[in-house]
N, CA, C and O atoms as CSV, one atom per row, in Angstrom:
chain,resi,resn,atom,element,x,y,z
A,1,MET,N,N,-8.392,-22.066,27.879
A,1,MET,CA,C,-9.603,-21.526,27.609
A,1,MET,C,C,-9.767,-20.614,26.473
A,1,MET,O,O,-8.829,-19.829,26.334
A,2,GLN,N,N,-10.714,-20.523,25.635
A,2,GLN,CA,C,-10.840,-19.678,24.711
A,2,GLN,C,C,-12.290,-19.275,24.339
A,2,GLN,O,O,-13.076,-20.201,24.143
A,3,TYR,N,N,-12.684,-18.145,24.233
A,3,TYR,CA,C,-13.796,-17.599,23.510
A,3,TYR,C,C,-13.898,-16.803,22.461
A,3,TYR,O,O,-12.911,-16.322,21.905
A,4,VAL,N,N,-15.114,-16.591,22.096
A,4,VAL,CA,C,-15.279,-15.555,20.767
A,4,VAL,C,C,-15.699,-14.382,21.253
A,4,VAL,O,O,-16.769,-14.574,21.831
A,5,ALA,N,N,-15.304,-13.016,21.308
A,5,ALA,CA,C,-15.838,-11.968,21.649
A,5,ALA,C,C,-16.385,-11.182,20.172
A,5,ALA,O,O,-15.702,-11.102,19.151
A,6,VAL,N,N,-17.701,-10.666,20.333
A,6,VAL,CA,C,-17.911,-9.481,18.937
A,6,VAL,C,C,-18.586,-8.538,19.804
A,6,VAL,O,O,-19.476,-8.933,20.557
A,7,GLY,N,N,-18.234,-7.316,19.758
A,7,GLY,CA,C,-18.613,-6.340,20.374
A,7,GLY,C,C,-18.519,-6.424,22.072
A,7,GLY,O,O,-17.446,-6.683,22.616
A,8,THR,N,N,-19.624,-6.204,22.759
A,8,THR,CA,C,-19.799,-6.633,24.022
A,8,THR,C,C,-20.101,-7.917,24.513
A,8,THR,O,O,-20.048,-8.245,25.699
A,9,GLU,N,N,-20.471,-8.748,23.413
A,9,GLU,CA,C,-20.978,-9.962,23.482
A,9,GLU,C,C,-19.637,-10.935,23.793
A,9,GLU,O,O,-18.477,-10.574,23.592
A,10,ARG,N,N,-20.022,-12.171,24.296
A,10,ARG,CA,C,-18.739,-13.260,24.531
A,10,ARG,C,C,-19.359,-14.363,24.936
A,10,ARG,O,O,-20.176,-14.479,25.850
A,11,SER,N,N,-18.872,-15.289,24.106
A,11,SER,CA,C,-19.156,-16.915,24.143
A,11,SER,C,C,-18.999,-17.371,25.343
A,11,SER,O,O,-18.537,-16.673,26.247
A,12,PRO,N,N,-19.388,-18.671,25.504
A,12,PRO,CA,C,-19.002,-19.134,26.632
A,12,PRO,C,C,-17.459,-19.857,26.420
A,12,PRO,O,O,-16.987,-20.293,25.370
A,13,PRO,N,N,-16.952,-19.834,27.539
A,13,PRO,CA,C,-15.246,-20.365,27.565
A,13,PRO,C,C,-15.184,-21.812,26.997
A,13,PRO,O,O,-16.007,-22.648,27.370
A,14,ALA,N,N,-14.400,-22.053,26.271
A,14,ALA,CA,C,-14.313,-23.637,25.766
A,14,ALA,C,C,-12.840,-23.903,25.849
A,14,ALA,O,O,-12.017,-22.994,25.732
A,15,ASN,N,N,-12.511,-25.168,26.055
A,15,ASN,CA,C,-11.013,-25.676,26.419
A,15,ASN,C,C,-10.657,-25.679,24.841
A,15,ASN,O,O,-11.415,-26.043,23.943
A,16,CYS,N,N,-9.610,-25.296,24.730
A,16,CYS,CA,C,-8.840,-25.614,23.362
A,16,CYS,C,C,-7.718,-26.507,23.497
A,16,CYS,O,O,-6.820,-26.231,24.293
A,17,THR,N,N,-7.685,-27.563,22.787
A,17,THR,CA,C,-6.768,-28.838,22.828
A,17,THR,C,C,-5.813,-28.636,21.936
A,17,THR,O,O,-4.844,-29.349,22.200
A,18,SER,N,N,-5.592,-27.712,20.612
A,18,SER,CA,C,-4.884,-27.725,19.897
A,18,SER,C,C,-4.671,-26.331,18.939
A,18,SER,O,O,-5.444,-25.390,19.122
A,19,GLY,N,N,-3.880,-26.256,18.183
A,19,GLY,CA,C,-3.989,-24.984,17.339
A,19,GLY,C,C,-2.565,-23.908,17.982
A,19,GLY,O,O,-1.786,-24.114,18.912
A,20,MET,N,N,-2.665,-22.931,17.172
A,20,MET,CA,C,-1.657,-21.910,17.498
A,20,MET,C,C,-2.611,-20.433,18.423
A,20,MET,O,O,-3.825,-20.233,18.393
A,21,PRO,N,N,-1.762,-19.782,19.013
A,21,PRO,CA,C,-2.616,-18.839,19.707
A,21,PRO,C,C,-2.608,-17.700,18.600
A,21,PRO,O,O,-1.656,-17.392,17.883
A,22,GLN,N,N,-3.920,-17.125,18.619
A,22,GLN,CA,C,-3.987,-16.072,17.537
A,22,GLN,C,C,-3.335,-14.330,17.797
A,22,GLN,O,O,-3.596,-13.730,18.840
A,23,GLY,N,N,-2.786,-13.925,17.081
A,23,GLY,CA,C,-2.168,-12.570,17.543
A,23,GLY,C,C,-1.010,-12.637,18.259
A,23,GLY,O,O,-0.363,-11.619,18.503
A,24,SER,N,N,-0.626,-13.885,18.679
A,24,SER,CA,C,1.065,-13.982,19.557
A,24,SER,C,C,2.272,-13.454,18.627
A,24,SER,O,O,2.214,-13.578,17.404
A,25,VAL,N,N,3.106,-13.002,19.123
A,25,VAL,CA,C,4.368,-12.490,18.355
A,25,VAL,C,C,5.058,-13.903,18.042
A,25,VAL,O,O,5.841,-13.985,17.096
A,26,LEU,N,N,4.802,-14.866,18.735
A,26,LEU,CA,C,5.656,-16.177,18.707
A,26,LEU,C,C,4.648,-17.089,17.480
A,26,LEU,O,O,5.141,-18.086,16.952
A,27,ARG,N,N,3.643,-16.764,17.221
A,27,ARG,CA,C,2.816,-17.451,16.103
A,27,ARG,C,C,3.630,-18.218,15.127
A,27,ARG,O,O,3.817,-19.434,15.170
A,28,PRO,N,N,4.231,-17.148,13.981
A,28,PRO,CA,C,4.986,-17.508,13.111
A,28,PRO,C,C,5.991,-18.681,13.723
A,28,PRO,O,O,6.101,-19.838,13.320
A,29,LEU,N,N,6.546,-18.166,14.594
A,29,LEU,CA,C,7.816,-19.228,14.670
A,29,LEU,C,C,7.208,-20.612,15.332
A,29,LEU,O,O,7.924,-21.613,15.289
A,30,LEU,N,N,5.809,-20.701,15.988
A,30,LEU,CA,C,5.292,-21.799,16.359
A,30,LEU,C,C,4.859,-22.495,15.218
A,30,LEU,O,O,4.938,-23.722,15.159
A,31,PHE,N,N,4.413,-21.815,14.321
A,31,PHE,CA,C,3.722,-22.492,12.998
A,31,PHE,C,C,4.813,-23.106,12.398
A,31,PHE,O,O,4.763,-24.310,12.146
A,32,ALA,N,N,5.995,-22.301,12.083
A,32,ALA,CA,C,7.049,-23.135,11.461
A,32,ALA,C,C,7.642,-24.132,11.888
A,32,ALA,O,O,8.204,-24.906,11.114
A,33,MET,N,N,7.629,-24.348,13.503
A,33,MET,CA,C,8.300,-25.421,14.121
A,33,MET,C,C,6.906,-26.495,14.201
A,33,MET,O,O,7.227,-27.646,14.500
A,34,TYR,N,N,5.835,-26.335,14.040
A,34,TYR,CA,C,4.739,-27.228,13.797
A,34,TYR,C,C,5.006,-28.003,12.522
A,34,TYR,O,O,5.049,-29.231,12.595
A,35,ILE,N,N,5.227,-27.264,11.116
A,35,ILE,CA,C,5.037,-27.680,10.197
A,35,ILE,C,C,6.220,-28.355,9.525
A,35,ILE,O,O,6.031,-29.207,8.657
A,36,SER,N,N,7.537,-27.957,9.942
A,36,SER,CA,C,8.628,-28.325,9.763
A,36,SER,C,C,9.004,-29.969,9.710
A,36,SER,O,O,9.968,-30.284,9.011
A,37,PRO,N,N,8.421,-30.808,10.282
A,37,PRO,CA,C,8.765,-32.402,9.925
A,37,PRO,C,C,7.998,-32.580,8.617
A,37,PRO,O,O,8.308,-33.605,8.010
A,38,MET,N,N,7.118,-31.857,8.078
A,38,MET,CA,C,6.728,-32.168,7.154
A,38,MET,C,C,7.515,-32.398,5.753
A,38,MET,O,O,7.124,-33.243,4.949
A,39,SER,N,N,8.550,-31.657,5.543
A,39,SER,CA,C,9.569,-31.698,4.551
A,39,SER,C,C,10.349,-33.095,4.610
A,39,SER,O,O,10.863,-33.599,3.611
A,40,ASN,N,N,10.377,-33.575,5.679
A,40,ASN,CA,C,11.189,-34.717,6.043
A,40,ASN,C,C,10.290,-36.169,5.490
A,40,ASN,O,O,10.710,-37.203,4.970
A,41,VAL,N,N,9.102,-35.799,5.801
A,41,VAL,CA,C,7.944,-36.873,5.483
A,41,VAL,C,C,7.749,-36.958,3.968
A,41,VAL,O,O,7.612,-38.047,3.409
A,42,VAL,N,N,7.740,-35.830,3.334
A,42,VAL,CA,C,7.421,-35.607,2.014
A,42,VAL,C,C,8.519,-36.168,1.371
A,42,VAL,O,O,8.221,-37.009,0.522
A,43,ALA,N,N,9.883,-35.911,1.554
A,43,ALA,CA,C,11.046,-36.052,0.824
A,43,ALA,C,C,11.315,-37.575,0.961
A,43,ALA,O,O,11.865,-38.163,0.030
A,44,ALA,N,N,10.921,-38.278,2.166
A,44,ALA,CA,C,10.994,-39.766,2.353
A,44,ALA,C,C,10.207,-40.480,1.022
A,44,ALA,O,O,10.658,-41.517,0.536
A,45,HIS,N,N,9.147,-39.912,0.552
A,45,HIS,CA,C,8.462,-40.354,-0.613
A,45,HIS,C,C,8.889,-39.985,-2.098
A,45,HIS,O,O,8.217,-40.323,-3.072
A,46,GLY,N,N,10.109,-39.234,-2.182
A,46,GLY,CA,C,10.455,-38.907,-2.964
A,46,GLY,C,C,9.810,-37.659,-4.067
A,46,GLY,O,O,10.036,-37.385,-5.246
A,47,LEU,N,N,8.962,-37.128,-3.076
A,47,LEU,CA,C,8.166,-35.984,-3.874
A,47,LEU,C,C,8.798,-34.520,-3.289
A,47,LEU,O,O,9.301,-34.317,-2.184
A,48,CYS,N,N,8.619,-33.665,-4.297
A,48,CYS,CA,C,8.983,-32.267,-4.186
A,48,CYS,C,C,8.124,-31.678,-3.677
A,48,CYS,O,O,6.986,-32.026,-3.993
A,49,TYR,N,N,8.289,-30.463,-2.610
A,49,TYR,CA,C,7.276,-29.399,-2.032
A,49,TYR,C,C,7.762,-28.089,-2.114
A,49,TYR,O,O,8.948,-27.832,-2.323
A,50,HIS,N,N,6.745,-27.123,-1.931
A,50,HIS,CA,C,7.070,-25.726,-1.727
A,50,HIS,C,C,6.125,-25.199,-0.994
A,50,HIS,O,O,4.950,-25.252,-1.357
A,51,GLN,N,N,6.560,-24.526,0.314
A,51,GLN,CA,C,5.908,-24.330,1.268
A,51,GLN,C,C,5.776,-22.435,1.227
A,51,GLN,O,O,6.855,-21.842,1.224
A,52,TYR,N,N,4.787,-21.780,1.204
A,52,TYR,CA,C,4.767,-20.318,1.588
A,52,TYR,C,C,3.582,-20.173,2.536
A,52,TYR,O,O,2.463,-20.666,2.402
A,53,ALA,N,N,4.091,-19.317,3.626
A,53,ALA,CA,C,3.080,-18.958,4.771
A,53,ALA,C,C,2.373,-20.582,5.070
A,53,ALA,O,O,2.986,-21.624,5.300
A,54,ASP,N,N,1.087,-20.394,4.985
A,54,ASP,CA,C,0.413,-21.701,5.500
A,54,ASP,C,C,0.029,-22.659,4.113
A,54,ASP,O,O,-0.779,-23.588,4.087
A,55,ASP,N,N,0.724,-22.226,3.164
A,55,ASP,CA,C,0.238,-23.121,1.949
A,55,ASP,C,C,1.311,-24.090,1.589
A,55,ASP,O,O,2.416,-23.548,1.553
A,56,THR,N,N,1.315,-25.364,1.312
A,56,THR,CA,C,2.001,-26.436,0.912
A,56,THR,C,C,1.403,-27.091,-0.280
A,56,THR,O,O,0.297,-27.632,-0.307
A,57,GLN,N,N,2.429,-26.967,-1.476
A,57,GLN,CA,C,2.174,-27.662,-2.849
A,57,GLN,C,C,3.135,-28.704,-2.871
A,57,GLN,O,O,4.320,-28.528,-2.586
A,58,LEU,N,N,2.566,-29.942,-3.256
A,58,LEU,CA,C,3.470,-31.288,-3.514
A,58,LEU,C,C,3.328,-31.367,-5.030
A,58,LEU,O,O,2.372,-31.005,-5.716
A,59,TYR,N,N,4.492,-31.925,-5.410
A,59,TYR,CA,C,4.514,-32.186,-6.904
A,59,TYR,C,C,5.433,-33.153,-7.197
A,59,TYR,O,O,6.141,-33.421,-6.226
A,60,MET,N,N,5.646,-33.698,-8.069
A,60,MET,CA,C,6.486,-34.901,-8.734
A,60,MET,C,C,6.634,-34.898,-10.405
A,60,MET,O,O,5.888,-34.182,-11.073
A,61,SER,N,N,7.441,-35.575,-10.903
A,61,SER,CA,C,7.595,-35.857,-12.201
A,61,SER,C,C,7.003,-37.166,-12.434
A,61,SER,O,O,7.217,-38.029,-11.584
A,62,VAL,N,N,6.228,-37.478,-13.541
A,62,VAL,CA,C,5.872,-38.784,-13.778
A,62,VAL,C,C,6.186,-38.994,-15.285
A,62,VAL,O,O,5.958,-38.157,-16.158
A,63,ARG,N,N,6.715,-40.167,-15.469
A,63,ARG,CA,C,7.330,-40.599,-17.067
A,63,ARG,C,C,6.155,-41.484,-17.290
A,63,ARG,O,O,5.710,-42.278,-16.461
A,64,PRO,N,N,5.665,-41.258,-18.567
A,64,PRO,CA,C,4.808,-42.301,-19.013
A,64,PRO,C,C,5.211,-43.825,-19.177
A,64,PRO,O,O,6.314,-44.234,-19.542
A,65,ARG,N,N,4.248,-44.488,-18.882
A,65,ARG,CA,C,4.241,-46.056,-18.449
A,65,ARG,C,C,5.120,-46.402,-17.307
A,65,ARG,O,O,5.675,-47.499,-17.241
A,66,SER,N,N,5.286,-45.260,-16.190
A,66,SER,CA,C,6.109,-45.364,-15.211
A,66,SER,C,C,5.572,-47.041,-14.508
A,66,SER,O,O,4.520,-47.617,-14.783
A,67,VAL,N,N,6.409,-47.413,-13.781
A,67,VAL,CA,C,6.201,-48.770,-12.969
A,67,VAL,C,C,5.360,-48.373,-11.808
A,67,VAL,O,O,4.330,-48.959,-11.476
A,68,THR,N,N,5.923,-47.235,-11.158
A,68,THR,CA,C,5.071,-46.848,-9.707
A,68,THR,C,C,3.913,-46.254,-10.180
A,68,THR,O,O,3.836,-45.826,-11.331
A,69,ASP,N,N,2.950,-46.190,-9.329
A,69,ASP,CA,C,1.904,-45.489,-9.386
A,69,ASP,C,C,1.916,-44.021,-8.709
A,69,ASP,O,O,1.876,-43.854,-7.490
A,70,PRO,N,N,1.974,-43.028,-9.619
A,70,PRO,CA,C,2.026,-41.881,-8.965
A,70,PRO,C,C,1.051,-41.432,-7.782
A,70,PRO,O,O,1.336,-40.894,-6.712
A,71,PHE,N,N,-0.227,-41.830,-8.317
A,71,PHE,CA,C,-1.319,-41.325,-7.257
A,71,PHE,C,C,-1.230,-42.290,-5.958
A,71,PHE,O,O,-1.833,-41.870,-4.971
A,72,ARG,N,N,-0.483,-43.663,-5.818
A,72,ARG,CA,C,-0.301,-44.080,-4.793
A,72,ARG,C,C,0.810,-43.397,-3.722
A,72,ARG,O,O,0.689,-43.192,-2.514
A,73,THR,N,N,2.047,-43.096,-4.716
A,73,THR,CA,C,2.866,-42.100,-4.129
A,73,THR,C,C,2.540,-41.042,-3.020
A,73,THR,O,O,2.959,-40.835,-1.881
A,74,LEU,N,N,1.457,-40.364,-3.982
A,74,LEU,CA,C,1.069,-39.104,-3.346
A,74,LEU,C,C,0.089,-38.992,-2.112
A,74,LEU,O,O,0.030,-38.188,-1.182
A,75,SER,N,N,-0.814,-40.333,-2.526
A,75,SER,CA,C,-1.590,-40.598,-1.413
A,75,SER,C,C,-0.982,-40.725,-0.054
A,75,SER,O,O,-1.173,-39.999,0.922
A,76,LEU,N,N,-0.038,-42.018,-0.192
A,76,LEU,CA,C,0.889,-42.198,0.875
A,76,LEU,C,C,1.657,-41.075,1.689
A,76,LEU,O,O,1.891,-40.983,2.894
A,77,SER,N,N,1.914,-40.392,0.801
A,77,SER,CA,C,2.460,-39.098,1.430
A,77,SER,C,C,1.799,-38.391,2.367
A,77,SER,O,O,2.088,-38.244,3.555
A,78,ILE,N,N,0.619,-37.837,1.566
A,78,ILE,CA,C,-0.257,-37.363,2.323
A,78,ILE,C,C,-0.724,-37.881,3.514
A,78,ILE,O,O,-0.717,-37.190,4.533
A,79,ASP,N,N,-1.175,-39.151,3.503
A,79,ASP,CA,C,-1.511,-39.825,4.612
A,79,ASP,C,C,-0.463,-39.781,5.957
A,79,ASP,O,O,-0.787,-39.770,7.145
A,80,ASP,N,N,0.853,-39.761,5.387
A,80,ASP,CA,C,2.230,-39.787,6.463
A,80,ASP,C,C,1.976,-38.443,7.048
A,80,ASP,O,O,1.846,-38.282,8.261
A,81,VAL,N,N,1.894,-37.311,6.025
A,81,VAL,CA,C,2.004,-36.155,6.304
A,81,VAL,C,C,0.907,-35.760,7.395
A,81,VAL,O,O,1.266,-35.105,8.373
A,82,SER,N,N,-0.570,-36.191,7.226
A,82,SER,CA,C,-1.481,-36.032,8.142
A,82,SER,C,C,-1.261,-36.776,9.636
A,82,SER,O,O,-1.802,-36.373,10.665
A,83,LEU,N,N,-0.392,-37.901,9.560
A,83,LEU,CA,C,-0.083,-38.714,10.831
A,83,LEU,C,C,0.927,-37.741,11.623
A,83,LEU,O,O,0.832,-37.528,12.832
A,84,SER,N,N,2.054,-37.095,10.656
A,84,SER,CA,C,2.947,-36.437,11.383
A,84,SER,C,C,2.382,-35.179,12.025
A,84,SER,O,O,3.114,-34.784,12.932
A,85,VAL,N,N,1.440,-34.528,11.853
A,85,VAL,CA,C,0.602,-33.595,12.535
A,85,VAL,C,C,0.366,-34.068,13.859
A,85,VAL,O,O,0.719,-33.506,14.895
A,86,VAL,N,N,-0.360,-35.317,13.734
A,86,VAL,CA,C,-0.946,-35.579,15.002
A,86,VAL,C,C,0.109,-36.761,15.842
A,86,VAL,O,O,-0.022,-36.941,17.052
A,87,SER,N,N,0.985,-37.396,15.149
A,87,SER,CA,C,1.915,-38.215,15.782
A,87,SER,C,C,3.184,-38.306,15.107
A,87,SER,O,O,3.384,-39.317,14.434
A,88,PRO,N,N,4.195,-37.301,15.185
A,88,PRO,CA,C,5.395,-36.929,14.537
A,88,PRO,C,C,6.216,-38.398,14.531
A,88,PRO,O,O,6.618,-38.885,13.475
A,89,GLU,N,N,6.434,-39.098,15.942
A,89,GLU,CA,C,7.248,-40.341,15.766
A,89,GLU,C,C,6.460,-41.352,14.676
A,89,GLU,O,O,7.122,-41.895,13.791
A,90,GLN,N,N,5.193,-41.548,14.772
A,90,GLN,CA,C,4.541,-42.470,14.019
A,90,GLN,C,C,4.924,-42.414,12.479
A,90,GLN,O,O,5.405,-43.307,11.782
A,91,ALA,N,N,4.591,-41.176,12.162
A,91,ALA,CA,C,4.943,-40.618,10.765
A,91,ALA,C,C,6.266,-41.000,10.350
A,91,ALA,O,O,6.498,-41.554,9.275
A,92,THR,N,N,7.355,-40.623,11.435
A,92,THR,CA,C,8.521,-40.867,10.773
A,92,THR,C,C,8.711,-42.494,10.433
A,92,THR,O,O,9.161,-42.865,9.350
A,93,ALA,N,N,8.341,-43.351,11.416
A,93,ALA,CA,C,8.490,-44.798,11.497
A,93,ALA,C,C,7.699,-45.259,10.057
A,93,ALA,O,O,8.173,-46.213,9.440
A,94,GLU,N,N,6.564,-44.612,9.564
A,94,GLU,CA,C,5.878,-45.139,8.772
A,94,GLU,C,C,6.672,-44.868,7.397
A,94,GLU,O,O,6.748,-45.570,6.388
A,95,SER,N,N,7.177,-43.753,7.661
A,95,SER,CA,C,7.886,-43.278,6.165
A,95,SER,C,C,9.106,-44.418,5.813
A,95,SER,O,O,9.211,-45.071,4.774
A,96,ILE,N,N,9.840,-44.443,6.804
A,96,ILE,CA,C,10.985,-45.385,6.738
A,96,ILE,C,C,10.571,-46.898,6.153
A,96,ILE,O,O,11.186,-47.599,5.349
A,97,LYS,N,N,9.360,-47.137,6.816
A,97,LYS,CA,C,9.083,-48.435,6.490
A,97,LYS,C,C,8.926,-48.625,5.069
A,97,LYS,O,O,9.636,-49.453,4.498
A,98,ASP,N,N,7.929,-47.834,4.334
A,98,ASP,CA,C,7.555,-48.028,3.167
A,98,ASP,C,C,8.371,-47.852,1.887
A,98,ASP,O,O,7.860,-48.084,0.792
């Protein structure tokens, strides 16, 4: 259960089905564990990445007249990263299949 408190006022409690606990000493470790599979998914598409705190940058080299569509590669990678957040097993299988 989670609620918002401002001063002496408090919202009704609501069930929390996802996310990281705020203010916890474990929060940085839990977040790192949560996003760590992302590197495998991105690398499976041949993209480079840089992560700092909660920011991730994806980048790639593109040659003129390349036979591969860089936007499709980037789009597929982002789709698989989204899946890895929801279902890590499915994202890994999808990355290997493509």
